[in-house]
C-alpha positions in Angstrom: 62.3 119.6 117.3 59.5 117.2 117.8 57.7 116.0 121.5 58.1 112.6 121.5 55.6 110.9 124.3 55.9 107.5 125.7 58.2 104.8 125.7 61.3 104.5 123.3 62.8 101.4 122.0 66.1 102.6 121.6 67.2 99.7 118.9 64.0 101.1 116.8 64.6 104.5 117.1 68.4 104.0 115.8 67.3 101.7 113.2 65.2 104.6 112.1 68.0 107.3 111.9 70.1 104.4 110.0 67.5 104.8 107.6 66.5 108.3 107.5 70.5 109.4 107.1 70.3 106.7 104.3 67.7 108.3 102.4 69.1 111.8 103.4 72.5 110.8 102.1 71.4 108.9 99.0 73.5 105.7 100.4 76.0 105.4 102.3 78.8 103.2 103.6 79.7 102.0 107.4 82.3 104.3 108.1 80.0 107.4 106.3 77.1 106.5 108.6 78.9 106.2 111.5 80.4 109.7 111.3 77.2 111.1 110.1 74.9 109.3 113.6 78.1 109.5 115.5 77.4 105.4 116.3 80.2 102.8 116.9 80.8 101.2 112.9 79.6 97.9 114.7 76.7 99.5 115.7 75.9 100.7 112.4 77.4 97.6 110.7 74.4 95.3 112.9 71.5 97.9 112.4 72.4 97.4 108.2 72.7 93.9 108.1 69.4 93.5 110.3 67.5 96.1 108.1 69.1 94.4 105.0 68.0 90.8 106.5 64.3 92.2 106.5 64.1 93.6 102.8 64.4 97.6 103.5 68.6 97.9 102.5 70.1 96.7 99.5 73.8 96.7 99.1 75.7 97.8 96.3 79.7 96.7 96.3 80.3 99.2 100.2 77.3 101.3 99.6 74.2 100.5 101.4 70.5 101.9 100.0 67.2 101.7 100.7 65.2 99.2 98.8 62.7 99.1 96.3 60.3 97.5 99.2 59.5 101.3 100.4 57.6 101.7 96.6 55.1 99.2 98.2 55.2 101.3 101.0 54.2 104.4 99.5 51.9 102.7 97.2 49.9 101.2 100.7 50.0 105.3 102.0 48.9 106.2 98.8 45.2 104.1 98.5 44.4 105.6 101.8 43.4 108.5 99.3 40.9 106.5 97.3 41.3 106.2 93.9 44.9 108.1 93.8 45.2 107.8 90.3 42.7 109.7 89.4 44.2 113.0 91.7 47.4 112.2 89.5 45.2 112.8 86.8 43.8 116.0 88.0 47.4 117.3 88.9 48.3 116.5 85.2 45.6 118.3 83.7 46.1 121.0 85.8 49.6 121.5 85.3 48.6 121.2 81.5 46.3 124.0 82.0 48.6 126.4 83.8 51.6 125.4 82.4 53.2 125.5 86.5 53.5 123.4 89.1 50.3 121.6 90.2 50.6 119.6 93.6 48.4 117.8 96.3 49.2 117.4 99.8 48.2 116.6 102.9 49.1 117.1 106.8 50.5 114.7 109.5 52.0 114.9 112.4 52.1 118.7 112.3 53.6 119.1 108.7 52.4 119.4 105.1 53.9 116.0 103.2 53.7 116.8 99.2 52.1 113.4 97.8 51.6 114.2 94.2 53.4 116.7 91.8 53.4 117.4 88.2 54.9 120.0 85.5 53.3 122.3 83.1 55.0 123.2 79.8 56.7 126.7 81.6 57.1 125.3 84.9 60.0 126.0 87.1 62.2 123.9 89.5 61.0 123.7 93.0 62.1 121.6 95.8 59.3 119.7 96.7 58.8 115.9 96.2 56.8 113.0 97.0 57.2 112.9 100.6 58.8 116.0 102.0 57.5 117.8 104.5 57.2 121.2 105.2 55.7 124.0 107.6 51.8 124.6 107.4 52.1 128.0 107.9 54.4 129.1 105.4 52.8 127.4 102.4 49.8 128.2 100.6 48.5 124.6 100.6 49.5 124.2 104.5 47.6 127.2 105.0 44.9 126.1 102.9 45.0 122.7 105.4 44.6 125.1 108.4 42.1 127.2 107.7 39.7 124.0 108.2 41.3 123.6 111.5 40.0 124.8 114.7 42.0 127.8 116.5 42.3 125.3 119.4 44.0 122.8 117.1 45.8 125.5 115.5 47.3 126.3 118.9 48.3 122.6 119.6 50.4 123.0 116.2 51.8 126.1 116.9 52.9 124.8 120.5 54.3 121.5 118.7 56.3 123.4 116.0 56.7 127.4 116.4 56.5 129.6 113.6 59.9 129.9 112.3 60.5 132.3 109.5 61.1 130.8 106.0 61.3 134.4 104.7 60.3 138.5 105.4 57.0 137.3 104.6 56.8 134.3 106.6 53.8 135.0 109.6 56.1 134.2 113.2 52.9 136.2 115.2 49.6 134.1 116.1 47.6 136.6 115.3 49.1 137.6 112.0 48.4 134.0 111.0 45.4 133.7 112.8 44.4 137.0 110.6 45.5 135.2 107.0 43.5 132.1 107.8 40.6 134.4 107.8 41.4 135.6 104.3 41.7 132.1 103.0 38.6 130.8 104.5 36.6 134.3 103.5 38.5 134.0 99.7 38.1 130.1 99.4 42.2 129.8 98.5 45.2 130.5 100.3 47.9 132.2 98.5 52.0 132.0 99.3 53.3 135.2 98.9 57.4 134.3 98.7 56.4 133.3 102.3 58.7 129.8 102.2 60.6 130.4 98.9 62.1 133.9 97.7 60.6 134.1 94.6 57.7 131.3 94.3 54.6 132.0 94.4 51.9 129.4 94.9 47.8 129.4 95.5 45.8 126.8 96.9 42.8 125.4 98.2 41.3 122.5 100.7 40.2 119.4 99.1 36.9 118.9 101.5 35.5 115.2 101.4 32.4 116.7 103.7 31.7 120.0 105.3 34.1 118.9 108.3 36.6 117.0 106.8 39.8 117.6 104.5 41.6 115.1 102.2 43.9 117.8 102.1 44.9 120.5 99.1 45.7 121.4 96.1 48.2 124.5 94.8 49.6 125.8 91.5 53.4 127.2 92.5 55.1 129.6 89.9 57.4 132.5 89.5 55.9 135.6 91.7 56.7 137.5 88.3 54.0 135.3 86.3 51.6 134.0 89.2 50.8 137.9 90.2 47.8 139.2 91.9 46.7 140.3 88.7 46.6 136.5 87.1 45.1 135.2 89.9 42.4 136.8 89.9 41.3 137.2 86.6 41.5 133.6 86.0 39.0 131.2 87.3 41.1 128.1 87.0 43.3 129.7 90.4 40.6 130.4 92.1 38.9 127.7 92.0 42.1 125.0 92.1 40.6 123.2 95.0 36.9 122.4 93.6 35.5 119.4 92.7 38.8 117.5 92.4 38.1 114.8 95.7 
């Protein structure tokens, strides 16, 4: 669990939990939310009325859902990345070229956050989606981003989030992770060798806007049976995946 610092406003914290529950449940009624959050029904109802009055929640019969206002929030967030339409166009092109899943992500609060995803003709289904957060150490895109950080920054992230095991291939030891990141810096790209999801491999490179400033990372994901070392090493589209995409 993330460490909380400073004073927390309980009413705001409760509202955030209600919104997150609505996201996870894809809509819910008062009773379901009350059971999910262990809040009284009257407290849940008051929160929903407040959120609805402010346009963050809509009501469909007895079911409450997140409103489309969050799309405007998402647009405002992605606008921080300059011409986001260009990033989206590049992901579409990369997916078409490789026939696999192409993704762009950045890091926030010590986690990787997926911002765009495109699927090629032969792409397999993956669990990532816009806004999903995952650990940095177990994903190729996360390791690509970690490779641009100092050991001190990496140590702070390990202290905050740990190195939880996702599969038997996940680096759960600091020294092992640092060794893998050294390889990323030498190669210029990172490989997720079924470290996050069994059966899937990903190759990713950081996207730099300067020698020291990282915008995020670009990755290509596919089944381990297709994303072989031979394919990755022989096809320049993979080893250069993050180049000239800023």
